[in-house]
N, C-alpha and C positions, 0 to 999 in steps of 0.2 A: 124210686127206690124211697126207703123210710131213714129220714135223717138219724143219725147215730143216737143224737141225744135224746130223739123220741123212742128209740130203739130200747136205750138203756134205761128210762123210765118203768118201760114196761119189764125190764127185766129185773129191777130192781124192787118189783111189786108195789109203787107207793105211785099216787098221782101226782103229775107234775104241779099242775096249779090247780084249783078250785074257783069256779065263778066268782069272777070279781078281783081276781089276784092278780097281780101284776108279777110280769116274767121278764128276765134279760138275759139274752144269750150273749157272751163276750170272749175274748182270749185273755191270755193271761196277765193282760195289763188291767186288774180290776179295780175301778175307781170307787174307792171307799164310800165316797158321800152318795153314790147311786143306791148301796146299800139300805141306807134310811128309805127310799121310797120304793123299795120291790119288795115280793113274798118269795120269788123264787129267782135263782140264777144257775145258768150254767155255764161253767167256766172252761173252755176249751183250751186245750194247748198247757197244759198244767205239769209238763215235765221239767221244768226248772224251777223254781223256789216255790214248792208247795207249803211248805212250813209256815210262810209267811200269808200265804193264800188262806190255808186252817186256821191260822191264829185271828186274823182278819176276820174271818166268817162267825168264828166263835164271840169273838169281842162284840160283834152286830147282835149276836142271837140266831145264829143259824145253825140249822144241823146236816150234815152233809154225807153224800156217798160217792165213794170213788169208783167209775165205771171203768175197767179195764179190757181192752178188747172186745167191745160190744158185737154181738154177732159172727166174731170169729173165735177160732180155735183158742181155746186158754181164756175165754172170758170169764170174767170175776166182778163181784161187786164188794169192794173194801169200805168197812167202816171205822176200822182202826186206825187211829192217826199215825203212829209209829209205822205200821203196814204201809201206809200210804204213802208217808215219806220215803221210805225204802224203794218203793217199786220206781223203777226208770221208763217204762214202757210208753213209748211215744204216741199210742194211739189210746188216749185213755183221756177222760175229762171228770169234772166233778159237778153234780148236781148238789145244790144245797136249797134248804127252805127256812123260813123263818119261823122259831118256835113260837108262834102266837097264844098258847096255853102252856108254856112254860115244859111241855113234854117233847120227846124226841119226834121227829118225822121218818 
């Protein structure tokens, strides 16, 4: 099958990485210093402390999308911080990309 984070990238209609980009797949234990060395991150198991994760991503220059129930009934892509924080679906993750040109991805 297709890994959920790859399917979620297709659902969000944005490429995960471009040629030369560095990608990290991790769980909720996001190591902040690694964000300085990568261009894109997919964070699995984000149901516990999303506020801290989202704040860290923003402070490190990343924009993000929250993928909920990918390939299942009720799948959604959320981008609003408060909507993401309110959601408690276990089958979810965050894809974040570094804002290289000051814009949103």
